[in-house]
Phi, psi and omega in degrees: 000135181286160179299321180298317181292323180295328180288337183253000178234154176213164178262138176273183185296338178273359180087003179277142181273132176217150182287150175279150178284169181300318182292324177293317180294327179297328181269319190253353183283170179119188181273149176287132178211161179291134179286148178299140178060022181056035182279158177283325178241171178292121182287149175263118181252117180259115179209167178218151178247130178244143176244151181228152180298319181201180182295327179298318177297320177299314179297319177298320178297313181295328177275005177064031177274336176239154181067030175087175183267006178099347180291328181258006179253148176248136177252141178245146172101000000 
C-alpha cells in the first residue's frame, strides 16, 4: 500500500478498511514526521514576539522602565 493511500484510509475495530472523512484528513493527513520534543501529540507552544525601536528600549523594558513595573503584567512559563 502506498503512503498516500495509507494516509487516507484506516481500519475500524472489526478490521474492515474504510476511507477517512474530509475533516479527519484535514487534521491527520500529511507526511509522517518526528514530533517536536519526541511528544506523542502535537505540543502547544505558547510564546510571543516583541519588537523594540532600539536596544535602549529593550534594556528599559527589561529594567521595567516601560510597560509598568510588572505588578500589572502576567508572565507565563
